[in-house]
C-alpha positions in Angstrom: -22.6 118.5 -8.8 -24.8 117.6 -11.8 -27.4 120.2 -12.6 -29.8 117.7 -14.4 -30.4 115.7 -11.2 -32.9 116.7 -8.5 -31.4 116.3 -5.1 -33.3 115.9 -1.9 -32.2 115.5 1.7 -33.3 112.4 3.6 -33.2 112.8 7.3 -32.6 109.1 7.9 -29.4 107.0 7.9 -29.7 104.7 4.9 -26.4 102.9 5.0 -23.6 102.5 7.5 -20.2 101.2 6.4 -17.3 100.3 8.6 -14.0 99.9 6.7 -11.6 97.3 8.1 -9.0 94.9 6.8 -11.5 92.0 6.3 -14.1 94.1 4.4 -14.7 93.0 0.8 -14.0 96.4 -0.6 -10.8 97.0 1.3 -9.0 94.1 -0.4 -7.5 94.3 -3.9 -7.7 90.5 -4.3 -9.8 89.9 -7.4 -11.5 87.0 -5.7 -12.7 89.1 -2.7 -16.1 89.4 -4.2 -16.7 85.7 -3.5 -16.9 86.7 0.2 -19.7 89.2 -0.1 -21.8 87.8 -3.0 -23.8 85.5 -0.7 -24.9 88.6 1.3 -26.1 90.1 -2.0 -28.5 87.1 -2.3 -30.0 87.8 1.1 -30.5 91.4 0.1 -32.0 90.5 -3.3 -34.5 88.1 -1.7 -35.6 90.7 0.9 -36.0 93.3 -1.9 -37.9 91.0 -4.2 -40.3 89.8 -1.4 -40.8 93.3 0.1 -43.5 94.4 -2.4 -41.8 97.8 -2.6 -40.3 97.4 -6.1 -42.0 98.3 -9.4 -41.6 96.0 -12.4 -38.5 97.8 -13.7 -36.8 97.7 -10.3 -37.6 94.0 -9.9 -36.1 93.4 -13.3 -32.9 95.3 -12.4 -32.5 93.3 -9.1 -33.0 90.0 -10.9 -30.4 91.1 -13.5 -27.9 92.0 -10.8 -28.7 88.6 -9.1 -27.8 86.8 -12.4 -24.7 89.0 -12.9 -23.5 88.1 -9.4 -24.2 84.4 -10.0 -22.2 84.5 -13.2 -19.3 86.3 -11.6 -19.3 84.0 -8.6 -19.6 80.8 -10.7 -16.8 81.7 -13.1 -14.4 83.0 -10.4 -15.0 79.9 -8.3 -14.3 77.6 -11.3 -11.1 79.6 -12.0 -10.0 79.0 -8.4 -10.9 75.3 -8.6 -13.5 75.7 -5.8 -16.3 73.5 -7.3 -18.4 73.5 -4.2 -18.6 77.3 -4.3 -19.2 77.2 -8.1 -22.2 74.9 -7.4 -23.5 77.4 -4.8 -23.5 80.2 -7.4 -25.0 77.9 -10.1 -27.9 76.9 -7.8 -28.6 80.5 -6.9 -28.6 81.6 -10.6 -31.0 78.8 -11.4 -33.2 80.0 -8.5 -33.9 83.3 -10.2 -33.9 82.0 -13.8 -34.1 78.3 -14.7 -32.5 78.8 -18.1 -29.6 80.7 -16.7 -27.0 77.9 -17.1 -27.9 77.6 -20.8 -27.6 81.3 -21.3 -24.2 81.4 -19.6 -22.9 78.5 -21.7 -24.2 80.1 -24.9 -22.4 83.4 -24.0 -19.2 81.6 -23.1 -19.2 79.6 -26.4 -20.0 82.8 -28.4 -17.2 84.7 -26.6 -14.8 81.8 -27.4 -15.7 81.7 -31.1 -15.2 85.5 -31.4 -11.7 85.1 -29.9 -10.6 82.4 -32.3 -12.1 83.8 -35.5 
């Protein structure tokens, strides 16, 4: 246990998890994330509309939203699932309108770094 962290007990159940063969984390398929990313969007929307988050927390949730959008978009393209790729593209744009340009810029930059 870390000594620099203050721990407190919370008398409520905050999370319940049931592991089964169809759960996203029980599969070692690298595309299994595509199954649960849409659920992340529902959670992100609830969090952002709850009024419970401070500025830094809102920023972190939005960044995670964009990370999930990027992962989902790229994994879907790699699989050839263009309908799912469009789904993730639309959700990324929903939180940041310039997201596709940022993604394209990053991919081009990464490509140039590899060939140089």
